[in-house]
TISESE-383848 format. One line per 2 residues: for each residue y, z, x of N, C-alpha, C. Coordinates in steps of 0.02 Angstrom, whole numbers. Layout:
! residues N
Y:Z:X:Y:Z:X:Y:Z:X | ...
! end
This chain:
! residues 77
-59:0:41:0:0:0:63:0:43 | 59:26:103:118:27:146:141:-43:164
93:-89:174:112:-158:188:147:-189:128 | 124:-172:68:154:-198:7:226:-173:2
237:-110:17:305:-82:12:348:-107:70 | 318:-121:127:356:-145:184:385:-214:168
347:-257:135:372:-324:120:411:-327:55 | 401:-280:11:439:-277:-52:469:-207:-60
525:-194:-29:553:-126:-32:570:-105:-103 | 584:-152:-147:601:-134:-216:539:-106:-252
480:-122:-227:418:-98:-259:413:-22:-258 | 441:9:-206:437:82:-201:478:116:-256
528:82:-282:567:111:-336:542:88:-404 | 514:28:-408:491:1:-472:422:25:-492
379:35:-443:309:52:-458:302:116:-499 | 334:172:-481:328:232:-524:354:221:-595
406:181:-602:432:167:-669:382:126:-709 | 350:78:-678:302:37:-713:240:77:-732
219:123:-690:161:165:-706:179:211:-764 | 239:239:-763:261:282:-819:265:243:-884
290:182:-881:295:140:-940:226:123:-967 | 179:107:-923:110:91:-945:78:152:-976
89:211:-948:62:273:-976:91:286:-1046 | 156:278:-1053:187:289:-1117:162:239:-1169
154:176:-1148:130:124:-1194:59:138:-1217 | 16:160:-1171:-52:177:-1190:-54:236:-1238
-14:287:-1225:-11:344:-1270:15:323:-1339 | 66:282:-1340:95:259:-1403:44:219:-1443
7:174:-1409:-42:133:-1444:-99:176:-1473 | -122:224:-1435:-176:268:-1460:-150:309:-1518
-88:334:-1513:-59:374:-1567:-51:333:-1631 | -29:271:-1624:-21:228:-1682:-89:210:-1713
-138:197:-1671:-204:179:-1695:-236:237:-1733 | -228:298:-1708:-259:356:-1740:-214:389:-1792
-154:363:-1801:-104:392:-1847:-91:466:-1831 | -79:479:-1768:-65:547:-1745:2:547:-1708
36:604:-1704:97:608:-1664:79:604:-1589 | 125:575:-1551:113:565:-1479:100:631:-1441
138:685:-1454:123:747:-1417:53:773:-1430 | 27:763:-1491:-40:785:-1506:-92:744:-1467
-79:678:-1460:-124:635:-1422:-124:656:-1349 | -65:671:-1321:-60:692:-1251:-97:759:-1240
-87:805:-1286:-120:871:-1281:-195:864:-1287 | -218:823:-1334:-290:813:-1342:-320:780:-1280
-284:733:-1251:-308:701:-1189:-314:750:-1132 | -264:794:-1126:-267:845:-1074:-325:893:-1086
-335:913:-1149:-390:958:-1166:-457:926:-1148 | -467:863:-1165:-530:828:-1150:-539:823:-1074
-486:807:-1038:-490:802:-966:-511:869:-935 | -481:924:-958:-497:989:-930:-569:1010:-946
-593:994:-1006:-663:1010:-1024:-711:971:-980 | -698:907:-970:-741:866:-927:-739:891:-856
-680:909:-832:-674:935:-764:-713:999:-755 | -709:1044:-804:-747:1107:-800:-822:1093:-801
-844:1047:-842:-915:1029:-844:-939:1001:-778 | -899:955:-749:-918:925:-685:-920:978:-630
-874:1026:-632:-874:1078:-581:-934:1123:-587 | -955:1138:-649:-1012:1184:-657:-1078:1149:-644
-1085:1088:-668:-1148:1052:-659:-1149:1015:-592 | -1092:992:-571:-1088:953:-510:-1113:990:-448
-1103:1054:-447:-1125:1093:-389:-1201:1094:-385 | -1234:1099:-442:-1307:1101:-441:-1336:1032:-429
-1298:979:-442:-1323:911:-432:-1298:880:-366 | -1271:921:-323:-1248:897:-259:-1307:869:-220
-1303:808:-192:-1360:778:-158:-1386:819:-99 | -1342:851:-63:-1364:891:-6:-1404:952:-30
-1380:985:-82:-1417:1043:-108:-1484:1021:-137 | -1485:965:-173:-1548:940:-201:-1597:925:-145
-1573:895:-91:-1616:879:-35:-1645:943:-3 | -1603:993:4:-1627:1057:33:-1679:1090:-12
-1667:1088:-78:-1716:1117:-125:-1782:1080:-122 | -1778:1014:-120:-1840:974:-116:-1877:988:-51
-1841:992:4:-1874:1008:68:-1906:1076:66 | -1873:1125:35:-1901:1193:31:-1964:1193:-12
-1965:1153:-65:-2023:1151:-108:-2083:1118:-74 | -2070:1069:-31:-2123:1032:1:-2153:1070:61
-2120:1120:85:-2146:1158:142:-2198:1208:122
! end
């Protein structure tokens, strides 16, 4: 990305604005499709993200490839 910004210095100022605009547009479209207010859609999205993150943290540790390999090796000995 640094090469992109080096050759297009305006990209460093426009890119965050474009990302914010795309985020707002996606939220607006989902809110309109579900007939819900935008703040509720944002809050629900955050809630779902946090639940998935908590699940991955709790299950992800037990499914870590290195830990699984160690458990398998211990069982085979």
